[in-house]
DSSP file (Angstrom, degrees, kcal/mol; ACC not computed):
  #  RESIDUE AA STRUCTURE BP1 BP2  ACC     N-H-->O    O-->H-N    N-H-->O    O-->H-N    TCO  KAPPA ALPHA  PHI   PSI    X-CA   Y-CA   Z-CA
    1    1 A M              0   0    0      0, 0.0     2,-0.1     0, 0.0     0, 0.0   0.000 360.0 360.0 360.0 136.2  -11.8   25.6  -30.9
    2    2 A D        -     0   0    0      1,-0.1     2,-0.4     0, 0.0     0, 0.0  -0.368 360.0-132.7 -69.0 145.3  -14.5   24.9  -28.4
    3    3 A K        -     0   0    0     -2,-0.1     2,-0.6     2,-0.0    -1,-0.1  -0.778  12.4-127.5 -98.5 144.8  -18.1   25.2  -29.5
    4    4 A L        -     0   0    0     -2,-0.4     2,-0.5     2,-0.0     0, 0.0  -0.811  24.1-165.6 -91.6 122.7  -20.7   27.1  -27.5
    5    5 A I        -     0   0    0     -2,-0.6     2,-0.4     2,-0.0    -2,-0.0  -0.944   6.0-152.1-112.6 122.4  -23.8   25.1  -26.8
    6    6 A L        -     0   0    0     -2,-0.5     2,-0.3     2,-0.0    -2,-0.0  -0.751  19.5-178.6 -92.2 141.6  -26.9   26.8  -25.6
    7    7 A S        -     0   0    0     -2,-0.4    -2,-0.0     2,-0.1     0, 0.0  -0.936  37.6-138.5-136.6 157.7  -29.3   24.8  -23.4
    8    8 A S        +     0   0    0     -2,-0.3     2,-0.1     2,-0.0    -2,-0.0   0.207  65.7 123.5 -97.2  13.4  -32.6   25.3  -21.7
    9    9 A L        -     0   0    0      1,-0.1    -2,-0.1     2,-0.1     2,-0.1  -0.456  61.4-122.3 -73.8 146.8  -31.3   23.4  -18.6
   10   10 A S     >  -     0   0    0     -2,-0.1     4,-2.3     1,-0.1     5,-0.2  -0.372  27.1-103.3 -81.8 168.6  -31.5   25.2  -15.3
   11   11 A K  H  > S+     0   0    0      1,-0.2     4,-2.5     2,-0.2     5,-0.2   0.881 123.1  51.3 -58.6 -39.1  -28.5   25.8  -13.1
   12   12 A S  H  > S+     0   0    0      2,-0.2     4,-2.3     1,-0.2    -1,-0.2   0.877 109.1  50.5 -67.3 -38.0  -29.5   23.0  -10.8
   13   13 A D  H  > S+     0   0    0      2,-0.2     4,-2.2     1,-0.2    -2,-0.2   0.904 111.6  47.7 -64.8 -40.6  -29.9   20.6  -13.7
   14   14 A I  H  X S+     0   0    0     -4,-2.3     4,-2.8     2,-0.2     5,-0.2   0.927 112.2  49.6 -65.8 -44.7  -26.4   21.5  -15.0
   15   15 A R  H  X S+     0   0    0     -4,-2.5     4,-2.9     1,-0.2    -2,-0.2   0.916 110.7  50.9 -59.6 -42.1  -24.9   21.1  -11.5
   16   16 A K  H  X S+     0   0    0     -4,-2.3     4,-2.5     2,-0.2    -1,-0.2   0.918 111.7  46.8 -63.6 -43.3  -26.6   17.7  -11.2
   17   17 A L  H  X S+     0   0    0     -4,-2.2     4,-2.2     2,-0.2    -2,-0.2   0.917 113.6  47.4 -63.3 -44.6  -25.2   16.5  -14.5
   18   18 A V  H  X S+     0   0    0     -4,-2.8     4,-2.6     2,-0.2    -2,-0.2   0.915 111.7  51.0 -61.9 -43.6  -21.7   17.7  -13.7
   19   19 A K  H  X S+     0   0    0     -4,-2.9     4,-2.7     1,-0.2    -2,-0.2   0.926 111.6  48.0 -61.5 -44.8  -21.9   16.1  -10.3
   20   20 A E  H  X S+     0   0    0     -4,-2.5     4,-2.4     1,-0.2    -1,-0.2   0.890 111.3  50.4 -62.2 -39.0  -23.0   12.8  -11.9
   21   21 A G  H  X S+     0   0    0     -4,-2.2     4,-2.2     2,-0.2    -2,-0.2   0.914 111.3  47.6 -66.2 -42.6  -20.2   13.0  -14.4
   22   22 A V  H  X S+     0   0    0     -4,-2.6     4,-2.7     2,-0.2    -2,-0.2   0.929 112.4  49.8 -64.3 -44.6  -17.6   13.7  -11.7
   23   23 A M  H  X S+     0   0    0     -4,-2.7     4,-2.9     1,-0.2    -2,-0.2   0.904 110.1  51.1 -61.8 -39.9  -18.9   10.7   -9.6
   24   24 A E  H  X S+     0   0    0     -4,-2.4     4,-2.3     2,-0.2    -1,-0.2   0.917 112.1  45.7 -63.2 -43.5  -18.8    8.5  -12.7
   25   25 A V  H  X S+     0   0    0     -4,-2.2     4,-2.1     2,-0.2    -2,-0.2   0.896 113.6  49.9 -62.9 -42.8  -15.2    9.4  -13.4
   26   26 A Q  H  X S+     0   0    0     -4,-2.7     4,-2.9     2,-0.2     5,-0.2   0.915 110.3  50.5 -64.4 -43.7  -14.2    9.0   -9.8
   27   27 A Y  H  X S+     0   0    0     -4,-2.9     4,-2.6     1,-0.2    -2,-0.2   0.932 112.3  46.2 -59.3 -46.8  -15.9    5.5   -9.6
   28   28 A H  H  X S+     0   0    0     -4,-2.3     4,-2.3     2,-0.2    -1,-0.2   0.858 112.1  51.0 -66.4 -35.1  -14.1    4.3  -12.7
   29   29 A S  H  X S+     0   0    0     -4,-2.1     4,-2.5     2,-0.2    -2,-0.2   0.930 112.6  45.6 -68.3 -44.4  -10.8    5.7  -11.5
   30   30 A D  H  X S+     0   0    0     -4,-2.9     4,-2.7     2,-0.2     5,-0.2   0.906 113.2  50.7 -62.4 -40.7  -11.2    4.0   -8.1
   31   31 A F  H  X S+     0   0    0     -4,-2.6     4,-2.7    -5,-0.2     5,-0.3   0.935 111.2  47.8 -62.8 -46.1  -12.2    0.7   -9.8
   32   32 A T  H  X S+     0   0    0     -4,-2.3     4,-2.0     2,-0.2    -2,-0.2   0.925 114.0  46.5 -60.8 -46.7   -9.3    0.8  -12.1
   33   33 A Q  H  X S+     0   0    0     -4,-2.5     4,-2.3     1,-0.2    -2,-0.2   0.937 114.6  47.2 -62.0 -46.4   -6.8    1.5   -9.3
   34   34 A N  H  X S+     0   0    0     -4,-2.7     4,-2.4     1,-0.2    -2,-0.2   0.911 112.5  47.7 -63.5 -42.5   -8.3   -1.2   -7.0
   35   35 A S  H  X S+     0   0    0     -4,-2.7     4,-1.6    -5,-0.2    -1,-0.2   0.868 111.0  52.3 -67.7 -33.4   -8.4   -3.9   -9.7
   36   36 A K  H  < S+     0   0    0     -4,-2.0     4,-0.2    -5,-0.3    -1,-0.2   0.923 110.5  47.6 -68.0 -42.4   -4.8   -3.1  -10.7
   37   37 A K  H >< S+     0   0    0     -4,-2.3     3,-1.1     1,-0.2    44,-0.2   0.911 110.5  52.6 -63.4 -42.1   -3.6   -3.4   -7.0
   38   38 A E  H 3< S+     0   0    0     -4,-2.4    -1,-0.2     1,-0.2    -2,-0.2   0.851 116.4  38.0 -64.2 -33.3   -5.4   -6.7   -6.6
   39   39 A S  T 3< S+     0   0    0     -4,-1.6     2,-2.0    -5,-0.2    -1,-0.2   0.207  77.2 120.6-107.8  19.5   -3.9   -8.3   -9.7
   40   40 A E    <   +     0   0    0     -3,-1.1    40,-1.9    -4,-0.2    41,-0.3  -0.526  36.3 162.4 -86.3  77.4   -0.4   -6.9   -9.5
   41   41 A Y  E     -A   79   0A   0     -2,-2.0     2,-0.3    38,-0.2    38,-0.2  -0.700  19.1-161.3 -90.9 146.0    1.4  -10.2   -9.3
   42   42 A V  E     -A   78   0A   0     36,-3.4    36,-2.1    -2,-0.3     2,-0.1  -0.909  12.2-123.5-127.2 155.8    5.2  -10.3  -10.1
   43   43 A D     >  -     0   0    0     -2,-0.3     4,-2.2    34,-0.2     5,-0.2  -0.194  40.7 -86.3 -88.5-175.0    7.5  -13.2  -11.1
   44   44 A L  H  > S+     0   0    0     32,-0.4     4,-2.4     1,-0.2     5,-0.2   0.906 125.5  53.5 -59.8 -45.7   10.7  -14.3   -9.4
   45   45 A D  H  > S+     0   0    0      1,-0.2     4,-1.5     2,-0.2    -1,-0.2   0.907 111.2  44.8 -61.3 -41.8   12.9  -11.8  -11.4
   46   46 A E  H  > S+     0   0    0      2,-0.2     4,-2.4     1,-0.2    -1,-0.2   0.860 110.2  55.1 -70.4 -34.0   10.8   -8.9  -10.3
   47   47 A A  H  X S+     0   0    0     -4,-2.2     4,-2.7     1,-0.2     5,-0.2   0.903 105.5  53.8 -62.4 -40.4   10.7  -10.1   -6.7
   48   48 A C  H  X>S+     0   0    0     -4,-2.4     5,-1.5     1,-0.2     4,-1.2   0.882 110.2  46.5 -61.4 -38.5   14.5  -10.2   -6.8
   49   49 A K  H  <5S+     0   0    0     -4,-1.5    -2,-0.2     2,-0.2    -1,-0.2   0.911 112.5  50.0 -71.3 -39.9   14.5   -6.5   -7.9
   50   50 A I  H  <5S+     0   0    0     -4,-2.4    -2,-0.2     1,-0.2    -1,-0.2   0.946 122.5  31.3 -60.0 -51.0   12.0   -5.4   -5.3
   51   51 A L  H  <5S-     0   0    0     -4,-2.7    -1,-0.2    -5,-0.1    -2,-0.2   0.540 101.7-130.3 -88.7  -7.0   13.8   -7.1   -2.5
   52   52 A M  T  <5 +     0   0    0     -4,-1.2     2,-0.3    -5,-0.2    -3,-0.2   0.931  65.0 125.9  55.4  49.4   17.3   -6.6   -3.9
   53   53 A K      < -     0   0    0     -5,-1.5    -1,-0.2    -6,-0.2    -2,-0.1  -0.908  62.9-102.3-132.6 161.0   18.1  -10.3   -3.3
   54   54 A S     >  -     0   0    0     -2,-0.3     4,-2.4    -3,-0.1     5,-0.2  -0.335  33.7-109.9 -78.3 163.7   19.4  -13.1   -5.5
   55   55 A K  H  > S+     0   0    0      1,-0.2     4,-2.9     2,-0.2     5,-0.2   0.904 120.0  54.0 -58.7 -42.0   17.2  -15.8   -6.9
   56   56 A A  H  > S+     0   0    0      1,-0.2     4,-2.2     2,-0.2    -1,-0.2   0.903 108.6  49.3 -60.4 -40.0   18.8  -18.4   -4.5
   57   57 A T  H  > S+     0   0    0      2,-0.2     4,-2.4     1,-0.2    -1,-0.2   0.921 111.8  48.2 -66.1 -42.9   18.1  -16.2   -1.5
   58   58 A I  H  X S+     0   0    0     -4,-2.4     4,-2.3     2,-0.2     5,-0.2   0.924 110.7  50.6 -63.2 -43.9   14.4  -15.8   -2.6
   59   59 A Y  H  X S+     0   0    0     -4,-2.9     4,-2.4     1,-0.2    -1,-0.2   0.914 111.6  49.3 -60.9 -40.4   14.0  -19.5   -3.2
   60   60 A G  H  X S+     0   0    0     -4,-2.2     4,-1.5    -5,-0.2    -1,-0.2   0.902 110.3  50.1 -64.1 -40.2   15.5  -20.1    0.3
   61   61 A M  H  <>S+     0   0    0     -4,-2.4     5,-3.2     1,-0.2     6,-0.8   0.846 112.7  46.9 -67.4 -33.8   13.1  -17.6    1.8
   62   62 A T  H ><5S+     0   0    0     -4,-2.3     3,-1.3     3,-0.2    -2,-0.2   0.898 109.4  52.9 -75.8 -37.9   10.1  -19.2    0.2
   63   63 A S  H 3<5S+     0   0    0     -4,-2.4    -2,-0.2     1,-0.3    -1,-0.2   0.818 114.6  41.8 -67.6 -27.0   11.1  -22.7    1.1
   64   64 A S  T 3<5S-     0   0    0     -4,-1.5    -1,-0.3    -5,-0.2    -2,-0.2   0.310 113.3-123.7 -97.8   8.1   11.4  -21.6    4.8
   65   65 A Q  T < 5 +     0   0    0     -3,-1.3    -3,-0.2     1,-0.1    -4,-0.1   0.844  67.2 137.0  55.8  42.3    8.1  -19.5    4.4
   66   66 A K      < +     0   0    0     -5,-3.2    -4,-0.2    -6,-0.1    -1,-0.1   0.656  65.3  39.1 -90.4 -18.7    9.7  -16.3    5.5
   67   67 A I  S    S-     0   0    0     -6,-0.8     2,-0.3    -9,-0.1    16,-0.1  -0.938  94.1 -99.4-128.4 155.6    8.1  -14.2    2.7
   68   68 A P        +     0   0    0      0, 0.0     2,-0.3     0, 0.0    11,-0.2  -0.541  54.6 153.2 -74.2 134.4    4.6  -14.3    1.2
   69   69 A F        -     0   0    0     -2,-0.3     2,-0.3     9,-0.1     9,-0.2  -0.962  34.8-137.6-154.0 168.7    4.4  -16.1   -2.1
   70   70 A Y  E     -B   77   0B   0      7,-2.7     7,-3.3    -2,-0.3     2,-0.4  -0.961  16.0-157.2-131.4 146.4    2.1  -18.1   -4.4
   71   71 A K  E     +B   76   0B   0     -2,-0.3     2,-0.5     5,-0.2     5,-0.2  -0.991  12.8 178.8-132.9 128.2    2.9  -21.2   -6.3
   72   72 A R  E >  S-B   75   0B   0      3,-2.4     3,-2.0    -2,-0.4     2,-0.3  -0.962  72.6 -45.1-125.3 111.0    1.2  -22.6   -9.4
   73   73 A G  T 3  S-     0   0    0     -2,-0.5     0, 0.0     1,-0.3     0, 0.0  -0.521 122.6 -26.0  65.2-123.8    2.9  -25.8  -10.6
   74   74 A K  T 3  S+     0   0    0     -2,-0.3     2,-0.4    -3,-0.1    -1,-0.3   0.290 117.9  98.6-103.3  10.4    6.6  -25.1  -10.4
   75   75 A K  E <   -B   72   0B   0     -3,-2.0    -3,-2.4   -32,-0.0     2,-0.3  -0.828  61.6-144.3-106.0 139.0    6.4  -21.4  -10.8
   76   76 A L  E     -B   71   0B   0     -2,-0.4   -32,-0.4    -5,-0.2     2,-0.3  -0.768  16.4-175.1 -98.9 142.0    6.5  -18.8   -8.0
   77   77 A Y  E     -B   70   0B   0     -7,-3.3    -7,-2.7    -2,-0.3     2,-0.3  -0.938   3.4-166.6-130.7 157.1    4.5  -15.6   -7.9
   78   78 A F  E     -A   42   0A   0    -36,-2.1   -36,-3.4    -2,-0.3     2,-0.6  -0.984  22.9-125.9-141.0 148.3    4.4  -12.7   -5.6
   79   79 A K  E  >  -A   41   0A   0     -2,-0.3     4,-2.1   -38,-0.2   -38,-0.2  -0.874  21.2-142.9 -95.0 128.2    2.1   -9.8   -4.9
   80   80 A K  H  > S+     0   0    0    -40,-1.9     4,-2.3    -2,-0.6     5,-0.2   0.905  98.7  51.5 -59.0 -44.2    4.2   -6.6   -5.1
   81   81 A E  H  > S+     0   0    0    -41,-0.3     4,-2.4   -44,-0.2    -1,-0.2   0.874 108.2  51.4 -63.8 -37.7    2.3   -4.9   -2.3
   82   82 A E  H  > S+     0   0    0      2,-0.2     4,-2.4     1,-0.2    -1,-0.2   0.887 109.8  50.1 -66.6 -37.1    2.7   -7.9    0.0
   83   83 A L  H  X S+     0   0    0     -4,-2.1     4,-2.4     2,-0.2    -2,-0.2   0.917 111.2  48.5 -66.3 -41.9    6.5   -7.9   -0.6
   84   84 A L  H  X S+     0   0    0     -4,-2.3     4,-2.2     2,-0.2    -2,-0.2   0.895 112.2  49.2 -66.1 -39.6    6.7   -4.1    0.1
   85   85 A Q  H  X S+     0   0    0     -4,-2.4     4,-1.1     2,-0.2    -2,-0.2   0.923 111.6  49.1 -64.0 -43.6    4.6   -4.6    3.3
   86   86 A W  H  < S+     0   0    0     -4,-2.4     3,-0.5     1,-0.2     4,-0.4   0.905 110.8  50.5 -60.7 -43.2    6.9   -7.5    4.4
   87   87 A L  H >< S+     0   0    0     -4,-2.4     3,-1.5     1,-0.2    -1,-0.2   0.916 107.5  54.0 -61.0 -44.7   10.0   -5.4    3.7
   88   88 A G  H >< S+     0   0    0     -4,-2.2     3,-1.4     1,-0.3    -1,-0.2   0.726  94.9  68.8 -63.5 -23.8    8.5   -2.5    5.8
   89   89 A Q  T 3< S+     0   0    0     -4,-1.1    -1,-0.3    -3,-0.5    -2,-0.2   0.670  90.3  64.3 -70.5 -13.6    8.0   -4.8    8.8
   90   90 A G  T <  S+     0   0    0     -3,-1.5    -1,-0.3    -4,-0.4    -2,-0.2   0.337  73.0 134.1 -90.9   7.5   11.7   -5.0    9.1
   91   91 A R    <   -     0   0    0     -3,-1.4     2,-0.4     1,-0.1    -3,-0.0  -0.297  43.0-150.1 -64.4 139.2   12.2   -1.3    9.9
   92   92 A R        -     0   0    0      1,-0.0     2,-0.1    -2,-0.0    -1,-0.1  -0.846  19.4-109.1-108.9 144.9   14.4   -0.4   12.8
   93   93 A K        -     0   0    0     -2,-0.4     2,-0.1     1,-0.1    -1,-0.0  -0.392  31.2-120.0 -70.6 148.7   14.1    2.6   15.1
   94   94 A T     >  -     0   0    0      1,-0.1     4,-2.2    -2,-0.1     5,-0.2  -0.373  29.0-104.9 -76.9 165.4   16.6    5.4   14.9
   95   95 A V  H  > S+     0   0    0      1,-0.2     4,-2.6     2,-0.2     5,-0.2   0.907 123.6  51.8 -57.8 -43.1   18.6    6.4   17.9
   96   96 A D  H  > S+     0   0    0      1,-0.2     4,-2.1     2,-0.2    -1,-0.2   0.897 108.1  50.7 -65.9 -37.2   16.5    9.5   18.3
   97   97 A E  H  > S+     0   0    0      2,-0.2     4,-2.0     1,-0.2    -1,-0.2   0.888 110.9  49.1 -66.2 -38.1   13.3    7.4   18.2
   98   98 A I  H  X S+     0   0    0     -4,-2.2     4,-2.3     2,-0.2    -2,-0.2   0.925 111.3  49.4 -65.5 -45.4   14.7    5.1   20.9
   99   99 A R  H  X S+     0   0    0     -4,-2.6     4,-2.8     1,-0.2    -2,-0.2   0.904 110.5  50.6 -59.2 -41.8   15.7    8.0   23.1
  100  100 A Q  H  X S+     0   0    0     -4,-2.1     4,-2.8     2,-0.2    -1,-0.2   0.896 109.7  50.5 -65.1 -40.5   12.2    9.5   22.7
  101  101 A S  H  X S+     0   0    0     -4,-2.0     4,-2.3     2,-0.2    -1,-0.2   0.892 111.3  47.7 -62.2 -41.6   10.6    6.2   23.7
  102  102 A V  H  X S+     0   0    0     -4,-2.3     4,-2.6     2,-0.2    -2,-0.2   0.939 112.7  49.7 -65.8 -45.4   12.8    6.0   26.8
  103  103 A D  H  X S+     0   0    0     -4,-2.8     4,-2.4     1,-0.2    -2,-0.2   0.927 110.9  49.0 -57.3 -46.3   11.9    9.6   27.6
  104  104 A D  H  X S+     0   0    0     -4,-2.8     4,-2.5     1,-0.2    -1,-0.2   0.920 111.9  49.4 -59.5 -44.2    8.2    8.9   27.2
  105  105 A F  H  X S+     0   0    0     -4,-2.3     4,-2.6     1,-0.2    -2,-0.2   0.917 111.0  49.0 -62.0 -44.2    8.5    5.8   29.4
  106  106 A L  H  X S+     0   0    0     -4,-2.6     4,-2.2     2,-0.2    -1,-0.2   0.877 111.2  50.1 -65.9 -38.4   10.3    7.7   32.1
  107  107 A V  H  X S+     0   0    0     -4,-2.4     4,-1.2    -5,-0.2    -1,-0.2   0.924 113.1  46.4 -64.9 -44.9    7.7   10.5   32.1
  108  108 A R  H  X S+     0   0    0     -4,-2.5     4,-0.8     1,-0.2     3,-0.3   0.906 111.9  51.1 -63.9 -40.7    4.9    8.0   32.3
  109  109 A K  H >< S+     0   0    0     -4,-2.6     3,-0.6     1,-0.2    -1,-0.2   0.876 107.1  53.0 -65.8 -38.9    6.6    6.1   35.1
  110  110 A S  H 3< S+     0   0    0     -4,-2.2    -1,-0.2     1,-0.2    -2,-0.2   0.765 103.5  58.1 -70.0 -23.1    7.2    9.2   37.2
  111  111 A K  H 3< S+     0   0    0     -4,-1.2    -1,-0.2    -3,-0.3    -2,-0.2   0.746 110.9  43.2 -76.0 -21.6    3.5   10.2   37.0
  112  112 A F  S << S-     0   0    0     -4,-0.8    -1,-0.3    -3,-0.6     3,-0.1  -0.724  82.0-168.2-124.7  81.9    2.5    6.8   38.6
  113  113 A P        -     0   0    0      0, 0.0     2,-0.2     0, 0.0    -3,-0.1  -0.299  31.2 -97.7 -67.5 153.1    4.9    6.2   41.5
  114  114 A R        -     0   0    0      2,-0.0     2,-0.4    -5,-0.0    -5,-0.0  -0.440  35.0-158.8 -70.3 141.6    4.9    2.8   43.1
  115  115 A T              0   0    0     -2,-0.2    -1,-0.0     1,-0.1    -3,-0.0  -0.918 360.0 360.0-117.8 148.1    2.9    2.3   46.2
  116  116 A G              0   0    0     -2,-0.4    -1,-0.1     0, 0.0    -2,-0.0   0.442 360.0 360.0 160.8 360.0    3.6   -0.5   48.5
């Protein structure tokens, strides 16, 4: 059961304390999330799962420097976020997106007829 604490603090003092507490929690939360992202290295097995490729394929991609990786001694490491970014760079447009691009291009071109 919660205890009732009576205080001689003013409303503005209480607001200030609450605001400082919220800011402190937010700061620690942001720090924890950022430090986790920075240090989220994965090994070869985890990279295989992320990219859905075999070890041999991953080795080939690192030797031809097609994917971002780190090497310490004989061991390979990868940053999960970098692998996901690399994977996202291979996105292809849908047919509807291509049609929209063509339509946009034709509209722009018709607004600026050739002179000459």
